[in-house]
N, C-alpha and C positions, 0 to 999 in steps of 0.2 A: 578773221582767220587766227589771230593771236589768241583770242579768247577760246576758240575751238581747240587749238593746240594745247592750251593750258588745261582745259577740261579733259582732253584726251590723255594727257600725262597724269592727271589726278586719277582718272578711272584706271589707267594702266598701272599706276602705283598700287591701287587697291587690288588689282589683278595679280600683282606680284605676291601680295600677302596670301591670296587664295592659292596661287601656284605653290608657294612654299609650304602652306599648311597641308594641302593635299599630297604634295611630294613627300613630306615628312611622314604622314600617316601611311601612305602607300609603300614607302620603303621599309617602314616598320613591319608591315604585313607581308611584304614580298621583297626581302633584301637582295635577292639575286637577280631580280628582273629590272635591271637598271633602266633600260630604254622604255619598256612597257610602263613602268611606274611614272617615268618622266612624261610620256605622252598623255597619260591619264591626267596628270597635273596640268599640263598645257591645255588640254581640251576643257577642263573645268574653268580655267582662267579665261579662255576664249569666250565661253558662254557668259561668264560673269561680265567680261568687258563689253560684249555685244549689248547686253542689257543696259549697262551704265552709259555706253556711248550713244545708244539710241535715245535714252531718256535725257541725259544731261548735256552731252557734247553736240549732238545734231538735232535733238528735240523732235524725234520722229517715232511713230508707233512701232511696237515690236511686231515683226512678221516672220513667218517661217522662211519666206524667200530671203529676207534680209539676213536672218541667221545663217542661211545656207551660203549666201554671198560672203558674209563676214568670215565664215569658216574657210571658204576658198582663199580669201586674201590672207587669212591667218595661217593657212596651211603652208603657203610658200615661205612665210617668215619662220614658221615652226620647223620646217625642214632645215633651214640654215641654222636656226637656234639650236636644234637638237644635235646637228653635226658638230657645232662648236662646243656644246656641252659635253658630248662624248669625247671629243678631242681633249678637252681640258681634264676630263676624268682620266684619260690615258697618261696625262702628265702628273697624275696623283694629286690634283686639286681637291679640296673639300667640296662635296657635292653642292652645298648651298652657295658657296662662293662662285663655283662654276656656273650655277644657275643665274646669279646676279650679273655675271659678265655676259652670258649668252642672251639674256632677255632684250637688252637695247638694240641688238642686231636687227630684230624684227620690228621695232617700234616705228622708225621712220617710214619703212616700207608700208606698214599697216596703216599709218595715218593717211598717207597720200592716197592709197587705193581705197580706203574707207571713204574718204572725202569725195574722190572722183567717181566711184562706182557704187558702193554699198548705200551711202547716205546722200547721194546727189539729189538736188531738188528737182523733182519730176513735175512736169506740167503737161497738160493735155491741150491740144489745139483741136477745136471742132472744125470739121471739114467744111469748106465753103464751096458750094456748087459752082461749076464753071459758068462764067458770065456775070457773077456777082462781083461788085467792087471789093477790093481787099479791105477797105475801111469798115466793112460789115463783119469781118472775121472776128469771132469771139474767142478769147483765150482764157481758159480757166486755170487758176493756180490755187495753191492752198490759201493764199491771203484774200483774193477777191476775184471777181469776174470783170474782165476789161475788154475793150475793143482793141483792134490792131495797133492803135496809136498809144495804148497804155492808159486810156481814160477809163476810170472805174465806172461800171454800169450798175444801175439799180435794178433790182428784181421787182417788177410791178406786174400785177395781173391785168391792169388796164393801161391804155396808152396815156402818156402825159397830157395834161390839159394845155391848150394853146389859147393865146389871147384872142378874143372875139367870139369864141364858142362857149356859151354858158349853158 
């Protein structure tokens, strides 16, 4: 968990760079659109962070579904982050400093919900017909195929040889 959190923070730090670069460019192009330029910068950072977290933090493939879920998790944090950013701007803070203060608000929330929902380890359990013993249940995970007791099963096309039958 500590290693994942460390990677999450590294990816997030790189996302801050993306956020600030896009925010700076967007504000130069549209100086009066404070909220719109900020939201564009936040979304660019969200996509960047999803890619980084999928690859490095949680080591999972990129999927549209995962990106959608990551966006939903990030949206809640972004709402809080944007509200704080706009509030700090009303206090006449420099926009980049306000951004640096607003970003950590969403970080903890984002990590917890990314870990629990977006990148959770999914496994599939094959249905066992009624009447079969539970010990014959086969559970497939990313790592291996195992029986209900967790013993790894080998994939063979023929039954294993037994002593006495040659």
